[in-house]
Structures are given as C-alpha cells and as structure tokens.
C-alpha positions in Angstrom: 91.3 116.1 101.1 91.0 118.9 104.0 89.7 117.6 106.9 86.0 117.4 107.0 84.2 117.5 110.5 80.8 118.1 109.4 78.4 115.9 107.7 79.8 114.1 104.9 77.7 112.8 102.0 79.3 110.5 99.6 77.4 109.6 96.3 78.2 106.5 94.3 77.1 108.6 91.3 76.7 106.0 88.8 74.8 104.0 90.9 72.7 106.9 91.2 72.3 108.2 87.7 71.5 104.1 86.8 68.7 104.3 89.2 67.5 107.4 87.6 67.6 106.5 84.0 65.5 103.6 84.9 63.0 105.4 87.2 62.6 108.5 85.1 60.9 108.0 81.4 63.1 108.8 78.8 60.4 111.1 77.2 62.0 113.4 79.6 64.2 115.2 76.8 66.1 118.5 75.9 65.1 121.0 73.3 66.6 118.7 70.8 64.8 115.5 71.8 67.9 113.7 73.4 66.9 112.2 76.7 68.2 113.7 79.6 66.4 111.3 82.3 69.2 110.5 84.0 70.3 114.1 84.3 67.4 115.5 85.8 66.6 112.3 87.9 70.0 112.8 89.4 69.7 116.5 89.9 66.3 115.6 91.8 68.1 113.1 94.2 70.8 115.2 95.0 68.0 118.3 95.8 66.3 115.4 97.9 69.0 114.2 99.8 70.3 117.5 100.6 66.9 118.7 101.9 66.6 115.6 103.9 69.7 114.4 105.3 71.4 118.0 105.5 74.8 117.3 104.7 77.7 119.9 105.1 80.1 118.5 102.6 79.2 116.4 99.7 81.2 114.3 96.8 80.2 112.9 93.8 82.5 109.8 93.8 83.0 108.5 90.3 84.1 105.4 88.6 87.5 106.2 86.9 88.2 102.6 86.3 85.0 100.6 86.8 86.8 97.4 86.2 90.4 97.7 87.7 92.9 95.3 86.4 94.2 94.8 89.8 91.4 93.0 90.4 90.9 91.2 87.5 94.4 90.0 87.8 93.1 88.0 91.0 90.0 87.3 89.7 89.7 87.0 85.6 85.7 86.8 86.0 85.4 90.1 88.0 82.4 91.9 86.2 83.7 90.0 83.0 80.1 89.8 81.9 79.5 93.4 81.8 82.5 94.3 79.7 81.2 95.9 76.2 84.6 96.6 74.4 87.9 95.3 75.6 90.8 98.1 75.5 94.2 97.7 75.6 96.4 100.1 78.2 93.0 101.5 79.2 89.8 100.7 81.1 87.5 98.2 79.2 84.2 99.8 78.1 81.1 98.9 80.3 78.0 97.8 78.8 75.6 100.6 79.2 72.1 101.4 77.3 72.8 103.5 74.2 70.7 106.6 75.7 72.3 106.8 79.1 75.9 106.8 78.0 75.7 110.2 76.3 74.2 111.5 79.4 77.3 110.8 81.6 79.3 113.4 80.2 76.7 116.1 80.8 76.0 115.0 84.3 79.4 115.6 85.3 79.7 119.1 83.6 76.7 119.9 85.3 78.2 119.0 88.8 81.3 120.4 87.7 79.6 123.7 87.1 77.4 124.0 90.2 80.6 123.3 92.3 79.7 119.8 93.5 83.2 118.0 94.3 83.6 115.2 91.7 86.4 112.5 92.4 87.4 109.8 90.4 90.9 108.3 90.6 92.7 106.4 87.7 92.9 102.5 88.6 90.3 102.6 91.1 86.3 102.3 91.3 84.1 105.0 93.2 83.7 102.3 95.9 87.6 102.8 96.6 87.1 106.5 96.7 84.3 106.5 98.9 86.1 104.1 101.2 89.1 106.5 101.2 87.0 109.7 101.8 85.2 107.6 104.8 88.5 106.5 106.5 89.6 110.1 106.7 86.7 111.7 107.7 86.4 113.5 111.1 82.7 113.7 111.8 79.8 111.5 110.3 79.6 110.2 107.2 76.1 109.2 104.8 77.1 106.6 101.7 74.3 106.7 99.5 74.5 103.7 96.7 72.4 101.0 95.8 75.2 99.1 95.8 75.2 96.7 99.2 78.8 95.9 98.6 79.5 99.3 100.4 77.8 98.2 103.5 81.1 97.1 104.7 81.9 100.5 105.9 79.1 100.7 108.0 80.4 101.7 111.4 78.2 102.9 114.2 81.3 104.2 116.6 82.1 106.8 113.7 78.7 107.5 112.7 79.0 106.0 109.2 75.6 104.7 107.6 74.6 103.6 104.2 71.3 105.2 102.6 70.3 102.5 100.4 67.7 103.5 97.9 64.5 101.3 98.0 62.3 103.2 95.7 64.0 106.5 94.1 65.6 108.7 97.0 62.3 109.3 98.5 62.7 106.0 100.3 65.8 105.2 101.7 67.1 102.1 104.0 69.1 104.1 106.5 71.5 101.1 107.0 73.7 100.9 110.6 74.9 98.2 112.3 71.4 97.2 113.5 70.0 96.8 110.3 73.0 94.7 109.1 72.5 92.3 112.5 68.8 92.1 111.7 69.2 91.3 107.8 72.7 89.4 107.5 73.5 88.3 111.0 77.1 90.4 110.8 78.3 93.9 111.3 79.9 96.1 109.0 83.4 94.6 109.1 81.8 91.2 108.8 80.0 92.1 105.7 82.9 91.7 103.5 83.6 88.4 104.6 79.8 87.1 103.9 79.8 88.8 100.2 83.0 86.9 99.4 82.2 83.7 100.8 78.4 84.1 99.4 79.7 85.3 96.0 77.8 87.8 94.0 77.0 86.8 90.2 76.5 90.7 89.4 80.2 91.4 90.0 81.6 88.0 88.8 82.2 86.6 92.2 81.9 82.8 92.3 82.2 82.6 96.1 82.4 79.2 98.0 80.2 76.8 96.2 77.1 75.4 98.5 77.6 78.3 100.7 74.9 80.8 100.4 73.8 83.6 102.8 72.5 82.0 105.7 75.2 79.1 105.5 78.2 82.4 105.4 76.5 84.1 108.2 76.3 81.1 110.7 80.0 80.2 109.8 81.1 83.8 110.9 79.0 83.6 113.9 80.7 80.4 114.8 84.3 81.1 113.8 84.4 84.8 113.8 85.8 86.1 110.7 87.1 84.7 107.2 90.5 83.7 109.0 88.7 81.9 111.7 86.7 79.6 109.4 89.7 78.9 107.1 91.6 77.9 110.4 88.6 75.4 111.4 88.6 73.5 108.1 92.1 72.4 109.3 90.8 71.6 113.0 89.2 68.1 113.1 87.6 69.3 116.3 85.9 72.4 114.9 82.2 72.1 114.1 81.8 72.0 110.6 80.1 69.4 108.4 82.0 66.9 106.1 80.3 69.0 102.8 81.3 72.3 104.5 85.0 71.3 105.3 85.5 70.0 101.8 84.1 72.8 99.9 85.9 75.6 102.1 89.2 73.6 101.3 88.7 73.1 97.8 88.0 77.1 97.5 91.4 77.9 99.3 92.8 79.6 96.0 89.7 81.7 95.8 89.3 82.9 99.1 93.4 83.6 99.4 92.6 86.5 96.8 89.4 87.6 97.3 89.7 89.5 99.9 91.5 92.2 98.3 88.7 92.1 95.5 85.8 92.5 97.6 87.0 94.9 100.5 87.0 98.5 99.0 90.4 100.3 99.4 90.8 102.8 101.8 94.0 104.4 100.7 93.5 106.0 97.5 95.4 108.9 96.4 92.9 111.3 96.8 93.2 114.6 95.2 93.0 118.1 97.4 89.4 119.1 96.8 86.7 121.5 98.8 84.2 119.3 99.7 81.7 121.8 101.0 78.5 122.0 99.8 78.4 125.2 97.6 76.0 127.9 98.2 76.1 129.2 94.6 77.2 128.0 91.4 80.8 127.9 90.7 80.3 128.9 87.1 76.9 130.6 86.7 77.5 131.1 83.0 78.5 127.5 82.0 75.8 126.3 84.4 73.3 128.8 82.3 74.4 127.5 78.8 74.1 123.6 79.9 70.7 124.4 81.5 69.4 126.1 78.0 70.9 123.6 76.1 70.0 120.4 78.0 66.6 121.8 79.4 67.5 121.1 82.9 64.7 123.3 84.0 62.9 123.0 87.2 65.4 119.9 88.3 68.2 122.3 88.4 66.5 125.5 89.6 65.3 123.2 92.8 68.6 122.0 93.4 70.2 125.5 93.5 67.4 127.1 95.7 68.1 124.1 98.3 71.9 125.1 98.0 71.4 128.5 98.4 69.2 127.8 101.5 71.4 125.4 103.0 74.0 128.0 102.7 72.1 130.9 104.5 71.2 127.8 107.6 
C-alpha cells in the first residue's frame, strides 16, 4: 500500500450495499427487468459521500471471507445463524436476499471499471481490511459503515472517525470520541471491550451473562479495561457485586478468546493498490457496456461527474 497522507475514505461495502438494497425499491431495474436497486443505491451513496466529505483517496473494502475460520475456531457461534450453506475448504455462504446476491458481482465490476480501489483479502473480513488501512494511514480517515463494531477504530488524535448512516447516507452520525463517550461511556479503544462484555446477538457473540451495555461501561470506568476487570475478579477488595464477580469468573473461557474475535485485525497483508480517487474511468468501454446492460443511468453519470469535478478541484 502506498502512503496515504490525504483524507482516506474506507467503505464497508457490504454494509452499504445491504442498506442500499433495503432503502431503494426493487422496482429500480435493468432493461431486462433484473433488480439493480443495490447497485444504483450504492453508486448514489458513493456520489453523496464524495461530495459531502471530499476524500482524496477511497477504498471499497470487501468481505473476502465474511466468517473467517480462525474466528469460528475461537467462538463457534460466531455468525453461525447467518450461514446459508456450509462449504469445506472455502468460506461458508452467507444468507443474502435472492435478488441482492446477483447484484454483488455487478457492483464489483462497476467499481473496477470506474477505477475505485476495491480490496478484499482471503481469510479476512472487510472490517480487518479497514483496520489495516486505518493503521497504515498517515492522514485523516473516514470509515463509512453501518456496523458499530468499527467504533473501536475511532481515534481523535489520528483523525479517525466513523460516518454511521442513520438514514441513507444523507444523514450520517459523525462518530468521534466525544460521541462515543456520550453514548457509551468509552473511547474508541474501550469500545471493543464494551462490545465483548455486552455481546452481540447479530454476530453470535454471547457476551458475559447479566452484563449489558450500561454495566459494561460502569465496569470499564471503574477498572480501566478488560484486563483490569478480570484482575478485579481475583481481588476481594475490588468493588464488584457478588453476582458480577461470579458471572465474570464463569465467563473466563469466553473472555480469554473473545478479544481476538471482536478486535479488528490491523496487520492484514494488503495488496499494492492505488487508492487515489479516480478523475476518469479506468475502463470506459467496459463501463459503457455495464451501464447499458444494467441501466445504471443517472446514478453512474452523477458519480462520474462528481469524480471529474473532484479531480479538477
């Protein structure tokens, strides 16, 4: 990866195209009647993001493996309820709406033809790709995701914030450390510990029984971090209720492995890729063919116009 000193925008692409799919009616179709609501919705999202936040570099981060085996080996329930089909020697198939799945390859082809960097790494989720790009960035970073797990990367000192869509991408929560402290009582580094303790049913993470979000925040405020909380379990003078002490002690096997599952990786072997925002399509002929076949119309043209304008700015 080349050093990025400008404003880097990292897209949690699957999170955004799922939102586009559910936010844009499936009456938006290609000339042959195939729904392209996720494709056009994502292009509109990207156009709006570039206009509003003016990144100099942009990467569409992908889930090469949405449920990595190394995470499942540690916590077998990890995303288990979202498996549509198990595969031996390859990533399991994720449960995806029937009319969304065929749109994903189209999204990938369109991004490639435009020249927007698209990165997925075998054995890792998009979150891990985002975590590694963030760790290596020399300038400010905007992470666009509907997944709160990435709040753990927020870092005011480094200019790392999460743009969390509340409604489409027209209404974004600009999440910095002040927002995290107000909503959760922790900073970015503390969010992973909070999520681990609280658990997350949507990811199949059990958490510590009886420890919800507020209790987790209070424990972190009292003892600093997860290690401090677990040290307090063995300290009879530590101010834990008997129930908290018992539940945390019983949860030791989970607490021992959960940090590696919950924390995004920061050392993914990223490919060499040009992350600079393209001023013109990388493959105009291919893009024209895709636009005609899938009826991308105004969504694509608006994005191309914006990219050209950014290039001249």
